[in-house]
C-alpha positions as CSV (number, residue, x, y, z in Angstrom):
1,M,0.0,0.0,-0.1
2,R,1.4,3.4,-0.9
3,V,1.8,6.0,1.5
4,W,1.4,9.4,0.0
5,T,3.1,12.7,1.1
6,W,1.1,16.0,0.6
7,Q,3.8,17.0,-1.7
8,E,3.0,13.9,-4.1
9,M,-0.6,14.3,-3.7
10,S,-0.4,18.1,-4.5
11,D,1.5,17.2,-7.6
12,K,-1.0,14.8,-8.7
13,I,-3.8,16.9,-8.2
14,E,-2.2,19.5,-10.3
15,A,-1.3,17.1,-13.1
16,D,-4.8,15.6,-13.2
17,L,-6.3,19.0,-13.5
18,D,-3.9,19.9,-16.3
19,L,-3.4,23.3,-15.2
20,Q,-0.2,24.0,-17.1
21,G,1.0,26.7,-15.0
22,E,-2.4,28.2,-14.2
23,E,-3.6,28.5,-10.6
24,L,-7.2,27.7,-9.7
25,C,-6.5,28.2,-5.9
26,S,-3.6,28.9,-3.7
27,P,-1.6,26.4,-2.1
28,A,-3.3,27.1,1.3
29,E,-6.6,26.7,-0.2
30,M,-5.8,23.4,-1.8
31,L,-4.4,22.2,1.6
32,G,-7.7,23.2,3.0
33,Y,-9.5,21.2,0.6
34,A,-7.2,18.3,1.4
35,N,-7.9,18.5,5.2
36,S,-11.6,18.8,4.7
37,G,-11.4,15.5,2.5
38,I,-9.4,13.8,5.2
39,D,-12.0,15.1,7.7
40,E,-14.7,13.4,5.8
41,A,-12.6,10.3,5.7
42,I,-12.0,10.2,9.3
43,A,-15.6,10.8,10.1
44,T,-16.5,7.8,7.9
45,I,-13.8,5.7,9.6
46,H,-14.9,6.3,13.0
47,N,-18.6,5.6,12.2
48,L,-18.0,2.4,10.2
49,N,-14.9,0.8,11.7
50,E,-13.2,3.0,14.4
51,D,-10.6,0.0,15.0
52,Y,-8.8,1.3,11.9
53,F,-7.3,3.9,14.5
54,F,-7.0,1.5,17.3
55,T,-3.7,2.3,19.4
56,W,-2.0,2.3,22.9
57,D,0.4,4.1,24.9
58,L,1.7,3.9,28.5
59,I,0.9,5.7,31.8
60,T,3.6,5.5,34.5
61,L,2.0,5.5,37.8
62,V,2.7,8.3,40.2
63,P,2.1,7.5,44.0
64,G,-0.7,9.4,45.4
65,T,-2.1,10.4,42.0
66,S,-5.6,9.2,41.0
67,S,-6.2,11.1,37.6
68,Y,-4.4,10.9,34.3
69,G,-4.9,13.1,31.3
70,M,-6.2,11.4,28.2
71,P,-4.0,11.1,25.2
72,A,-3.7,14.2,23.1
73,D,-5.0,12.3,20.1
74,C,-7.5,10.2,21.7
75,Y,-10.9,10.4,19.8
76,A,-14.0,11.3,21.8
77,S,-12.3,9.9,25.0
78,K,-12.8,6.4,23.6
79,I,-10.8,4.1,25.9
80,R,-10.9,0.5,25.2
81,G,-9.1,-1.0,28.1
82,L,-6.5,-0.5,30.8
83,H,-3.7,-3.0,31.8
84,F,-1.5,-2.9,34.8
85,N,2.0,-4.3,35.1
86,D,4.6,-3.8,37.9
87,G,7.1,-6.2,36.4
88,S,5.5,-9.2,38.4
89,T,1.9,-8.6,38.7
90,K,-0.1,-8.1,35.6
91,Y,-4.0,-7.9,35.2
92,E,-6.7,-6.0,33.2
93,I,-8.1,-3.0,35.2
94,T,-11.8,-3.2,35.3
95,R,-14.0,-0.1,34.5
96,I,-16.4,0.8,37.3
97,K,-19.9,0.4,36.2
98,R,-21.6,1.6,39.5
99,L,-20.4,4.8,41.3
100,D,-21.5,3.2,44.7
101,R,-18.7,0.7,44.2
102,I,-16.2,3.4,44.8
103,A,-17.0,3.8,48.5
104,F,-16.0,0.1,48.9
105,I,-12.5,0.2,47.3
106,Q,-9.8,-0.4,49.7
107,P,-6.1,1.1,49.5
108,Q,-4.7,-2.4,48.8
109,D,-7.3,-3.3,46.3
110,R,-6.5,-4.1,42.5
111,Y,-7.1,-0.9,40.7
112,E,-10.4,0.1,39.0
113,W,-11.0,3.0,36.6
114,L,-13.5,5.4,35.5
115,P,-13.5,8.2,32.8
116,T,-13.9,11.7,34.3
117,N,-13.6,15.2,33.0
118,K,-12.2,18.0,35.3
119,L,-13.3,21.6,34.7
120,N,-10.5,24.4,35.0
121,D,-11.6,26.3,38.1
122,G,-8.4,28.2,38.0
123,V,-6.9,26.4,40.9
124,I,-6.2,22.8,39.6
125,T,-3.4,22.5,36.8
126,D,-4.7,19.3,35.2
127,Y,-8.3,19.5,33.6
128,G,-10.2,18.0,30.7
129,P,-11.0,14.5,30.1
130,M,-9.1,12.2,32.4
131,V,-8.7,8.4,33.2
132,T,-9.3,8.1,37.1
133,I,-7.9,5.0,38.9
134,F,-9.3,3.9,42.3
135,P,-7.5,3.5,44.8
136,A,-5.0,6.3,44.2
137,S,-1.7,5.0,42.6
138,R,0.4,3.4,45.2
139,D,3.1,1.6,42.9
140,A,6.0,3.7,42.0
141,G,7.6,2.6,38.6
142,A,4.5,0.6,37.5
143,F,2.8,1.4,34.3
144,V,-0.6,1.0,32.8
145,T,-1.0,0.3,29.1
146,R,-4.0,2.2,27.7
147,F,-5.6,0.9,24.5
148,Y,-7.8,3.8,22.9
149,I,-9.2,5.0,19.6
150,R,-7.2,8.0,18.4
151,D,-8.3,10.6,16.1
152,G,-6.8,11.0,12.6
153,K,-4.1,13.5,11.6
154,R,-4.4,16.4,9.3
155,L,-1.8,17.6,6.8
156,V,0.3,20.8,7.6
157,A,3.6,20.4,5.6
158,L,4.5,19.1,2.2
159,T,6.4,16.1,3.8
160,D,3.4,15.2,5.9
161,Q,2.2,11.7,5.1
162,C,-1.6,11.1,4.4
163,D,-2.8,9.3,7.8
164,V,-5.6,7.5,5.6
165,P,-3.4,6.0,2.9
166,E,-6.2,3.6,1.6
167,F,-8.3,6.6,0.9
168,A,-5.8,9.0,-0.4
169,E,-7.4,8.8,-3.9
170,F,-10.9,9.9,-2.2
171,V,-9.0,13.0,-0.8
172,M,-7.4,13.9,-4.0
173,N,-10.7,13.5,-6.0
174,F,-12.3,15.8,-3.2
175,C,-9.5,18.4,-3.8
176,K,-10.2,18.2,-7.5
177,V,-13.9,19.0,-7.1
178,Q,-13.4,21.7,-4.8
179,A,-10.8,23.4,-6.9
180,T,-12.8,23.2,-10.0
181,V,-16.3,23.6,-9.0
182,K,-16.3,27.5,-9.1
183,E,-14.6,27.6,-12.4
184,G,-16.7,25.4,-14.7
185,H,-13.9,23.3,-15.4
186,P,-14.5,21.1,-18.6
187,K,-13.9,17.8,-16.7
188,L,-15.9,18.9,-13.5
189,D,-18.6,16.1,-14.3
190,F,-15.9,13.6,-14.6
191,F,-14.2,14.7,-11.2
192,I,-17.4,14.6,-9.5
193,S,-18.2,11.0,-10.7
194,E,-14.8,10.0,-9.6
195,L,-15.2,11.4,-6.2
196,Q,-18.5,9.5,-5.7
197,R,-16.7,6.4,-6.9
198,S,-14.0,6.6,-4.5
199,R,-16.3,7.7,-1.8
200,D,-18.3,4.7,-2.3
201,L,-15.3,2.5,-2.4
202,M,-14.1,4.0,0.9
203,V,-17.5,2.8,2.4
204,T,-17.4,-0.8,1.0
205,T,-13.8,-1.1,2.1
206,L,-14.4,0.0,5.7
207,T,-17.6,-2.1,5.8
208,E,-15.7,-5.1,4.5
209,M,-12.8,-4.6,7.4
210,V,-15.3,-5.2,10.2
211,P,-15.2,-8.8,11.3
212,D,-18.1,-11.2,11.5
213,G,-19.0,-11.4,15.2
214,D,-18.8,-15.2,15.0
215,N,-15.1,-14.8,14.1
216,D,-13.8,-12.4,16.7
217,I,-10.6,-13.4,18.6
218,E,-9.8,-11.8,21.7
219,M,-6.6,-9.8,21.3
220,D,-3.6,-11.1,23.1
221,M,-2.1,-8.0,25.0
222,T,0.9,-9.7,26.6
223,H,3.4,-8.6,24.1
224,Y,2.6,-4.9,24.7
225,E,2.9,-5.5,28.4
226,E,5.9,-7.4,28.4
227,H,8.1,-5.7,25.8
228,R,7.7,-1.9,27.0
């Protein structure tokens, strides 16, 4: 699968438009069109197969600390799971389902977690979506592997790679339509049909990526826990 840079995508868009030195829009405008196309692709991915953006990171536990900020690229606070590891003890941290459970958690108990959201009241320095662990962390040097759904990345520089490489064609077709729709380009109808074709292909591809429920296999997380 080819991974396109914005420079490569931009060059292909210009060639397909056959501008021959003309400029229908500025580089900044074209970049904006590309990111609008990427936004549509990202929204479609999150709607049809959010596991496309499944990833993980590590939380290093700090004794006495309960709340830890969400990853900067976490999408809609979608945490899939937490796994504790202190080098000898390893287990999945279960999510608290009932708030009355918190009152019965003891300092020596296994950790449990809850998503929270702190407001910036001008006093605390940490605010926003958080992962809150009960009881408060007591294990210096231990870490938690956090599995979550990330957001897609937008393009900024010419060397940036398209974060949805399977759908780079859709993004380029999106740009061609946006760049020519105001100018009455002779190939506008063709570009519109190509955009719809690539949009339909994107939906089909994402739908077929979703596994049949009868074939689901529980993911083995031990590799992530033992090699970090």
